[in-house]
BAFI-3210 file (N, C-alpha, C; in Angstrom, 3 decimals, decimal comma, padded with zeros to 6 digits):
// residues 239
n [1|2|3|4|5|6|7|8|9|10|11|12|13|14|15|16|17|18|19|20|21|22|23|24|25|26|27|28|29|30|31|32|33|34|35|36|37|38|39|40|41|42|43|44|45|46|47|48|49|50|51|52|53|54|55|56|57|58|59|60|61|62|63|64|65|66|67|68|69|70|71|72|73|74|75|76|77|78|79|80|81|82|83|84|85|86|87|88|89|90|91|92|93|94|95|96|97|98|99|100|101|102|103|104|105|106|107|108|109|110|111|112|113|114|115|116|117|118|119|120|121|122|123|124|125|126|127|128|129|130|131|132|133|134|135|136|137|138|139|140|141|142|143|144|145|146|147|148|149|150|151|152|153|154|155|156|157|158|159|160|161|162|163|164|165|166|167|168|169|170|171|172|173|174|175|176|177|178|179|180|181|182|183|184|185|186|187|188|189|190|191|192|193|194|195|196|197|198|199|200|201|202|203|204|205|206|207|208|209|210|211|212|213|214|215|216|217|218|219|220|221|222|223|224|225|226|227|228|229|230|231|232|233|234|235|236|237|238|239]
n.u [094,956|097,567|098,844|100,109|102,554|103,718|106,692|105,961|104,552|101,951|098,974|098,727|097,606|098,027|100,927|101,142|102,798|104,452|102,240|100,141|098,065|094,941|093,651|090,998|087,623|087,100|086,132|085,082|084,065|082,288|081,944|079,764|078,286|075,545|074,880|076,029|078,035|078,010|079,427|077,232|075,040|073,220|072,203|072,473|071,232|069,039|066,348|065,779|066,051|064,072|061,774|062,035|061,824|059,238|057,713|057,102|054,521|053,957|055,462|057,123|059,724|061,427|061,415|063,478|065,625|067,811|066,926|064,112|060,608|060,104|058,251|057,855|059,242|061,052|061,912|063,240|065,299|066,778|067,791|069,414|071,207|072,640|073,645|075,296|077,505|079,027|081,883|082,053|079,331|080,146|078,362|076,883|075,247|073,196|073,157|071,181|072,359|070,811|068,652|069,912|069,290|069,195|068,510|068,697|070,563|073,567|076,082|079,481|080,766|081,534|084,343|087,493|090,523|092,980|092,761|091,810|089,072|085,692|082,313|079,321|076,393|073,257|071,631|069,459|067,356|065,294|061,981|062,530|065,003|065,309|065,690|066,684|069,189|071,079|071,050|072,450|074,876|075,610|076,244|078,401|080,246|080,919|082,068|084,279|085,731|086,435|087,960|089,780|090,890|091,110|092,113|091,164|090,661|088,421|084,943|081,907|078,463|075,682|072,577|069,204|068,171|065,672|065,109|064,397|064,555|066,963|068,876|068,669|069,529|072,205|073,227|072,859|074,630|077,051|078,053|079,144|077,334|077,682|076,632|074,435|074,206|072,981|070,524|071,852|071,476|069,530|066,952|064,702|062,984|062,973|064,258|067,134|068,337|071,285|072,209|075,184|077,312|079,906|082,525|085,746|089,105|090,457|088,401|087,425|088,474|087,108|084,442|084,399|084,847|082,497|080,521|081,238|080,768|078,026|077,016|077,604|076,728|076,102|074,808|072,174|068,932|066,882|064,798|065,912|066,188|067,823|070,108|071,743|071,822|073,292|074,206|074,403|076,383|078,539|078,803|079,564|082,083|083,428|083,743]
n.v [176,080|177,812|180,902|183,633|186,094|189,464|191,591|193,070|191,472|191,208|189,647|188,463|187,998|184,974|184,460|185,113|183,874|185,175|186,444|187,705|190,078|188,898|187,861|189,524|188,350|186,915|186,788|184,010|180,681|178,272|174,979|172,364|169,143|169,363|172,002|175,141|177,910|181,117|184,255|186,943|187,922|190,173|189,656|186,882|185,773|187,214|186,916|184,202|184,151|185,964|184,625|182,312|183,291|184,174|181,927|181,692|181,843|184,229|187,325|186,954|185,978|188,080|189,693|189,976|190,730|193,221|194,333|194,327|193,267|192,999|194,902|194,422|192,855|194,515|196,303|194,505|193,662|196,018|196,143|193,798|194,460|196,556|195,247|193,306|194,704|195,378|194,871|194,402|194,054|190,852|189,298|186,123|183,936|181,095|178,315|175,742|172,531|170,638|171,898|173,971|176,573|179,682|179,710|180,971|183,241|184,525|186,179|187,323|189,485|192,593|192,523|191,973|192,005|192,541|191,474|188,966|188,343|187,712|187,892|186,023|186,823|188,417|186,286|184,795|182,537|180,842|179,202|177,022|176,228|176,174|174,071|172,042|169,707|171,059|173,606|173,394|172,547|174,817|176,667|175,288|175,256|177,960|178,440|176,691|177,913|180,308|179,452|177,433|178,327|181,221|181,519|182,702|183,658|183,870|183,471|184,918|185,065|186,984|188,151|189,443|189,426|188,468|186,784|183,773|181,410|181,932|181,996|179,386|178,044|178,875|177,607|174,911|174,727|174,889|177,178|179,150|180,656|183,968|186,160|189,022|192,052|194,951|197,148|197,523|198,155|200,152|199,370|199,196|200,921|199,994|199,047|197,041|194,406|192,595|189,272|187,542|185,184|182,751|181,007|179,717|179,343|177,094|175,405|174,585|172,173|169,896|170,642|170,763|168,066|166,995|168,205|167,086|164,373|164,419|165,291|163,192|160,467|158,157|158,964|159,342|157,991|155,848|157,533|159,949|161,085|162,281|160,243|160,492|163,384|166,632|167,840|165,642|164,138|165,889|166,068|163,444|163,385|165,112|163,920]
n.w [188,276|186,726|187,628|186,006|186,864|187,034|187,289|189,458|191,055|190,316|189,149|185,817|182,398|180,401|178,347|174,828|172,255|169,396|168,243|165,709|163,986|162,690|159,456|157,661|157,006|153,781|150,249|150,112|149,195|150,851|150,992|151,812|152,617|152,559|152,182|150,777|151,454|150,175|149,165|149,656|147,063|145,130|142,573|142,284|144,548|145,672|144,637|145,164|147,965|148,834|147,996|149,527|152,178|151,999|152,334|154,957|157,436|158,697|159,870|162,047|162,265|161,827|164,013|165,970|164,486|163,028|160,659|158,349|158,837|155,235|152,917|150,248|147,269|145,925|147,872|149,505|147,754|147,553|150,132|150,154|148,142|149,319|151,602|150,478|149,711|151,905|154,012|156,666|158,398|156,906|154,642|153,991|151,753|152,297|150,472|149,296|148,644|147,468|146,089|144,854|145,439|147,228|150,655|153,039|155,148|156,696|158,704|159,168|161,579|163,361|163,367|164,706|163,972|165,230|167,773|167,337|167,362|166,551|165,357|164,813|163,076|162,092|161,389|159,342|158,704|156,510|156,465|154,841|155,540|158,297|161,136|159,627|158,487|157,017|158,144|160,557|159,482|158,027|160,047|161,152|159,007|158,821|161,335|161,171|159,141|160,415|162,685|161,745|159,315|159,306|161,848|164,238|167,704|169,261|169,064|168,653|169,735|169,794|171,041|171,334|174,654|175,161|173,143|172,984|171,254|169,822|171,856|172,762|170,464|170,353|172,625|171,897|169,754|170,998|172,187|174,973|177,558|178,616|179,934|180,558|178,890|179,910|178,551|176,096|173,413|171,105|169,037|166,306|167,606|170,183|173,420|173,998|175,869|175,795|175,247|175,720|174,155|173,636|171,818|172,288|171,006|172,115|172,745|170,360|168,978|170,158|169,758|166,967|166,295|167,345|165,735|163,239|163,728|164,248|161,794|160,122|157,924|159,285|161,539|161,053|160,564|158,411|157,882|157,887|160,378|163,283|165,128|167,377|169,421|168,869|171,201|172,984|171,751|171,934|174,712|175,310|174,181|175,787|178,170]
ca.u [095,349|098,789|098,656|101,321|102,715|104,779|107,746|105,348|103,773|100,548|098,536|098,537|097,174|099,099|101,618|100,864|104,022|104,403|100,896|099,981|096,649|094,384|093,063|089,554|086,935|087,171|085,103|085,293|082,927|082,470|081,044|079,523|077,525|074,138|074,725|077,226|077,999|078,556|079,285|075,899|074,963|071,838|071,781|072,411|070,518|067,906|065,060|065,601|065,867|062,757|060,792|062,165|061,252|057,798|057,030|056,716|053,116|053,884|056,760|057,726|061,158|062,187|061,220|064,722|066,672|067,856|066,233|062,905|060,216|060,104|056,885|057,788|060,505|061,973|062,501|064,205|066,453|067,584|068,516|070,451|072,208|073,492|074,327|076,323|078,659|079,761|082,877|081,750|079,234|080,395|077,184|076,939|074,001|073,211|072,562|070,911|072,991|069,758|067,858|070,779|068,676|069,513|067,401|068,965|071,813|074,194|077,199|080,556|080,665|082,312|085,622|088,617|091,716|094,065|092,566|091,343|087,691|084,733|080,954|078,357|075,136|072,336|071,208|068,091|067,088|063,901|061,389|063,119|066,297|065,191|065,590|067,206|070,595|071,865|071,142|073,580|076,101|075,969|076,931|079,681|081,152|081,420|082,975|085,523|086,454|086,975|088,986|090,791|091,547|091,486|092,837|090,682|090,707|087,132|083,812|080,823|077,047|074,935|071,176|068,275|068,037|064,314|065,005|064,638|065,057|068,365|069,701|068,663|070,379|073,596|073,580|072,952|075,812|078,254|078,479|079,004|076,652|078,590|075,940|073,530|074,594|071,709|070,292|073,026|071,142|068,189|066,659|063,283|062,259|062,913|065,489|067,562|069,366|071,942|072,809|076,484|077,783|081,161|083,367|087,141|089,856|090,812|087,203|087,043|088,709|086,028|083,222|084,530|084,643|081,077|079,797|081,523|080,071|076,589|076,708|077,936|075,573|075,789|074,024|070,800|068,269|066,326|063,871|066,747|066,098|069,087|070,189|072,244|071,763|074,586|074,612|074,807|077,696|079,548|078,995|080,318|083,471|084,014|083,907]
ca.v [176,990|178,567|182,333|184,383|187,356|190,319|191,936|193,714|190,409|191,354|188,586|188,905|186,951|184,134|185,034|184,579|184,062|185,387|186,821|188,705|190,282|187,933|188,400|189,710|187,384|187,244|186,281|182,571|179,777|177,182|173,921|171,207|168,063|169,722|173,388|175,887|179,331|181,957|185,688|187,383|188,620|190,532|189,000|185,422|185,256|187,998|186,328|182,948|184,425|186,570|183,549|181,408|183,941|184,315|180,697|181,804|182,257|185,601|188,019|186,866|185,670|189,326|190,489|190,245|191,107|194,681|194,716|193,578|192,582|193,804|194,977|193,921|192,298|195,592|196,766|193,492|193,711|197,177|195,734|192,843|195,185|197,274|194,286|192,582|195,576|195,618|193,879|194,148|192,596|190,106|188,443|184,909|183,219|179,644|177,727|174,309|171,705|169,846|172,713|175,020|177,869|180,277|179,495|181,710|183,999|184,843|187,089|187,553|190,907|193,126|191,841|192,595|191,222|192,772|190,633|187,636|188,206|187,891|187,530|185,586|187,531|188,571|184,933|184,831|181,247|180,711|177,914|175,957|175,878|175,969|172,712|171,094|169,386|172,116|174,761|173,118|172,529|176,196|177,224|174,590|175,708|179,296|178,270|176,078|178,947|181,264|178,865|176,634|179,071|182,578|181,363|183,605|183,097|183,989|183,508|185,386|185,020|187,903|188,259|190,017|188,492|187,921|185,886|182,430|180,458|182,211|181,575|177,922|177,625|179,095|176,529|173,662|174,764|174,787|178,451|179,326|181,886|184,796|187,159|189,975|193,461|195,640|198,342|197,596|198,672|200,588|198,976|199,138|201,688|199,244|198,815|195,640|193,793|191,644|188,056|187,255|183,796|182,648|179,819|180,109|178,414|175,836|174,564|174,231|170,790|169,006|171,060|170,356|166,620|166,741|168,566|166,101|163,135|164,635|165,452|161,988|159,681|157,121|159,530|159,544|156,743|155,820|158,661|161,142|161,614|162,108|159,155|161,172|164,839|167,300|168,058|164,372|163,772|166,781|165,663|162,189|163,673|165,931|163,119]
ca.w [187,209|186,989|187,449|185,692|187,569|186,506|188,247|190,611|191,688|189,913|188,223|184,428|181,479|179,864|177,198|173,501|171,488|167,945|167,821|164,652|163,672|161,751|158,241|157,691|156,140|152,366|149,342|150,019|149,059|151,812|150,503|152,656|151,988|152,477|151,767|150,421|151,805|149,123|149,431|149,261|145,784|144,825|141,335|142,420|145,704|146,174|144,263|145,910|149,389|149,052|147,847|150,675|153,357|151,769|152,729|156,364|157,555|159,189|159,888|163,374|162,192|161,722|165,228|166,691|163,542|162,887|159,437|158,040|157,599|154,020|152,411|148,874|146,790|145,567|149,127|149,938|146,861|147,947|151,340|149,770|147,363|150,265|152,475|149,723|149,498|153,140|154,443|158,080|158,301|155,676|154,529|153,172|151,481|152,489|149,275|149,415|147,611|146,827|145,160|144,298|145,723|148,526|151,589|154,262|155,142|157,971|158,463|160,125|161,872|164,483|163,171|165,401|163,611|166,187|168,956|166,944|167,827|165,468|165,757|163,807|163,301|160,964|161,006|158,825|158,077|156,082|156,821|154,032|156,123|159,743|161,665|158,650|158,692|156,382|159,035|161,448|158,686|157,682|161,214|161,275|157,946|159,141|162,473|160,704|158,410|161,386|163,557|161,051|158,239|159,730|163,119|165,288|169,053|169,942|168,136|169,510|169,351|170,649|170,636|172,300|175,777|175,136|171,985|173,528|170,255|169,498|172,991|172,747|169,350|170,759|173,565|171,145|168,899|171,816|172,753|176,416|177,939|179,399|180,726|179,932|178,853|180,037|177,738|175,225|172,089|170,750|167,665|165,974|168,600|171,436|174,177|173,963|176,697|174,901|175,797|175,102|174,152|172,881|171,713|172,148|170,154|172,775|172,771|169,010|168,536|170,590|169,071|165,571|166,229|167,588|164,505|162,198|164,080|164,107|160,373|159,367|157,476|160,265|162,639|160,612|160,191|157,059|157,751|158,021|161,740|163,997|166,097|168,569|169,337|168,877|172,587|173,592|171,168|172,523|176,104|175,341|173,838|176,842|179,393]
c.u [096,589|098,546|100,000|101,350|103,854|105,781|107,221|104,472|102,278|100,167|098,267|098,133|098,344|099,670|101,200|102,069|103,710|103,003|100,952|098,493|096,184|093,828|091,556|088,890|086,924|086,013|085,314|083,970|083,209|081,452|080,964|078,748|076,067|073,910|076,078|077,029|078,705|078,454|077,961|075,945|073,510|071,355|071,596|071,419|069,222|066,561|064,774|065,300|064,495|061,668|060,831|061,550|059,740|057,022|056,613|055,285|052,934|055,303|057,497|059,238|062,022|062,152|062,534|065,889|066,658|067,118|064,976|061,822|060,124|058,726|056,746|059,176|061,515|062,672|063,558|065,448|067,363|068,411|069,670|071,567|073,172|074,296|075,468|077,592|079,514|080,768|082,722|080,415|079,580|079,298|077,441|075,523|074,215|072,445|072,389|071,603|071,956|069,024|068,675|070,178|069,088|068,293|067,613|070,253|072,297|075,459|078,258|080,662|081,473|083,700|086,736|089,879|092,848|093,983|092,113|089,936|086,743|083,377|080,169|077,036|074,317|071,876|069,734|067,847|065,599|063,313|061,954|064,452|066,206|064,988|065,924|068,684|071,487|072,018|072,306|074,885|076,543|076,719|078,314|080,682|081,743|082,382|084,324|086,365|087,143|088,135|090,110|091,557|092,008|092,237|092,446|090,633|089,330|086,035|082,565|079,451|076,329|073,504|070,392|068,061|066,653|064,108|065,364|065,113|066,522|069,274|069,773|069,555|071,852|074,067|073,766|074,234|077,121|078,794|078,265|078,338|077,550|077,898|075,076|074,110|073,291|071,672|071,456|072,726|069,742|067,973|065,167|062,429|062,148|064,273|065,830|068,610|069,970|072,549|074,077|076,816|079,087|081,667|084,794|087,936|090,186|089,622|086,865|087,322|087,604|084,731|083,246|084,277|083,170|080,239|080,000|080,813|078,571|076,190|076,962|076,673|075,144|074,937|072,571|070,190|067,659|065,328|064,588|066,552|067,401|069,000|070,695|072,155|073,168|075,091|075,101|076,164|078,789|079,840|079,796|081,802|084,190|084,263|085,360]
c.v [177,772|180,028|182,983|185,685|188,144|190,663|192,629|192,750|190,571|190,211|189,162|187,716|186,167|184,750|184,341|184,894|184,266|185,723|187,875|188,888|189,301|188,635|188,584|188,680|187,853|186,683|184,795|181,853|178,565|176,100|172,768|170,146|168,447|171,142|173,979|177,342|180,109|183,416|186,193|188,216|188,924|189,802|187,501|184,975|185,970|187,352|185,060|183,221|185,029|185,507|182,595|182,009|184,077|183,048|180,713|182,308|183,689|186,158|187,906|186,590|186,926|190,148|190,904|190,576|192,620|195,195|193,874|193,763|193,556|193,745|194,449|193,489|193,389|196,135|195,782|193,504|194,894|196,854|194,797|193,537|195,927|196,304|193,582|193,400|195,766|194,507|193,544|194,827|192,060|189,056|187,260|184,373|181,738|179,027|176,227|173,556|170,864|170,647|173,739|176,416|178,363|180,178|180,209|182,487|184,205|185,633|186,981|189,056|191,281|192,468|192,635|191,777|191,365|191,821|189,211|187,344|188,507|187,382|187,003|186,272|187,611|187,195|184,973|183,557|181,148|179,392|176,750|175,470|175,543|174,501|171,644|170,839|170,482|173,334|174,596|173,132|173,940|176,862|176,590|175,083|177,072|179,242|177,717|177,076|179,913|180,673|178,180|177,424|180,462|182,591|182,409|182,871|183,011|184,222|183,807|185,206|185,939|187,989|188,998|188,992|187,847|186,938|184,466|181,431|180,679|181,757|180,047|177,393|177,779|177,982|175,210|173,602|174,756|176,090|178,456|180,666|182,680|185,878|188,083|191,385|194,267|196,911|198,597|198,274|199,268|200,181|198,808|199,843|201,013|199,221|197,340|195,381|192,674|190,476|187,742|185,772|183,744|181,219|180,335|178,979|177,089|174,881|173,993|172,779|169,812|169,356|170,610|168,859|166,266|167,073|167,510|164,780|163,276|164,681|164,191|161,193|158,661|157,643|159,767|158,210|156,856|156,949|160,006|161,857|161,329|160,954|159,695|162,674|165,420|167,491|166,761|163,910|164,606|166,392|164,382|162,410|164,431|165,145|162,660]
c.w [187,615|186,662|187,158|186,479|186,952|187,596|189,488|191,402|191,431|188,982|186,839|183,565|180,916|178,593|175,908|172,628|170,001|167,442|166,718|164,398|162,593|160,505|158,426|156,770|154,690|151,563|149,076|149,786|149,940|151,483|151,489|151,899|151,740|151,974|151,410|150,831|150,710|149,537|148,859|147,979|145,472|143,581|141,510|143,494|146,070|145,866|145,061|147,376|149,661|148,965|149,032|151,929|153,235|152,124|154,192|156,470|158,038|159,287|161,215|163,345|162,116|163,008|165,870|165,775|163,337|161,660|159,259|159,100|156,425|153,366|150,988|148,421|146,442|146,810|149,620|149,063|147,193|149,190|150,988|148,987|148,276|151,133|151,764|149,544|150,744|153,418|155,919|158,383|156,905|155,555|153,600|152,975|151,751|151,327|149,479|148,294|146,856|145,753|144,401|144,467|147,107|149,435|152,925|154,130|156,570|157,673|159,547|160,326|163,105|164,506|163,849|165,122|164,618|167,374|168,601|167,419|166,674|165,937|164,566|164,123|162,030|160,462|160,624|158,025|157,758|156,582|156,016|154,594|157,608|160,096|160,633|158,958|158,130|157,279|160,008|160,677|158,322|158,829|161,375|160,237|158,269|160,324|162,020|159,927|159,374|162,181|162,771|159,996|158,681|161,064|164,159|166,623|169,702|168,905|168,959|168,869|170,317|170,127|171,705|173,415|175,824|173,989|172,411|172,469|169,899|170,627|173,071|171,638|169,705|171,690|172,816|170,325|169,682|172,352|174,259|176,700|178,886|180,218|179,882|180,033|178,812|179,192|176,777|173,893|172,084|169,303|167,496|167,029|169,948|172,111|174,133|175,019|175,854|175,673|175,013|175,256|173,363|172,813|171,585|171,504|170,827|172,887|171,393|168,630|168,932|169,882|167,613|165,421|166,434|166,358|163,418|162,468|163,865|162,631|159,545|159,022|158,519|161,419|162,246|160,176|158,791|156,806|157,877|159,357|162,469|164,974|167,431|168,367|169,353|170,295|173,219|173,039|171,803|173,977|176,215|175,026|174,946|178,112|179,583]
res [x|x|x|x|x|x|x|x|x|x|x|x|x|x|x|x|x|x|x|x|x|x|x|x|x|x|x|x|x|x|x|x|x|x|x|x|x|x|x|x|x|x|x|x|x|x|x|x|x|x|x|x|x|x|x|x|x|x|x|x|x|x|x|x|x|x|x|x|x|x|x|x|x|x|x|x|x|x|x|x|x|x|x|x|x|x|x|x|x|x|x|x|x|x|x|x|x|x|x|x|x|x|x|x|x|x|x|x|x|x|x|x|x|x|x|x|x|x|x|x|x|x|x|x|x|x|x|x|x|x|x|x|x|x|x|x|x|x|x|x|x|x|x|x|x|x|x|x|x|x|x|x|x|x|x|x|x|x|x|x|x|x|x|x|x|x|x|x|x|x|x|x|x|x|x|x|x|x|x|x|x|x|x|x|x|x|x|x|x|x|x|x|x|x|x|x|x|x|x|x|x|x|x|x|x|x|x|x|x|x|x|x|x|x|x|x|x|x|x|x|x|x|x|x|x|x|x|x|x|x|x|x|x|x|x|x|x|x|x]
***
């Protein structure tokens, strides 16, 4: 690795020519083959989302999220009404292209246009979306928007360090684990150590190709089971 040095012979970071702050996420619709991401709307999405989350046998999916569980539909609608009005986090509903109903949501947050850094969070996927092809596509669509359209340099994933499914999902999607920030937050009356993960722009071309290969029709058999895993495809491209 070539180390840049200044006039004092001190090591410094590499130069970025013609850098300008990036735009903040907007009211875009991101359409894929299996799902579509739409700006969250209480009128369009609240009923569908509440019904989708109600298919879960219990409330464990809300344990590591800052909000929820919700005791009734009115309480949930109030939450969606407030969430839909914020620009950071910028919430998106995940709408199934098959049913045309919202089955989950996620958000872009902690937006730093000056540095080109952004985080994906508030990931709340219902049982109708979890472990479905659309769940992976939803993450891919948001990543592509951040890197290809907004031109951000760094895409973050943070979660409670005890949230093993979230950390496993980050690894599967191609995020690199960066460490644990101890006692980073207090939420729901608990202390949280936060696990940090990231993808940076120079890693995106290979990750994008892996997502596209995994999502292609040729990667699924007649039972709609994957032929190659996302991780194995990514590893083959990195060799």
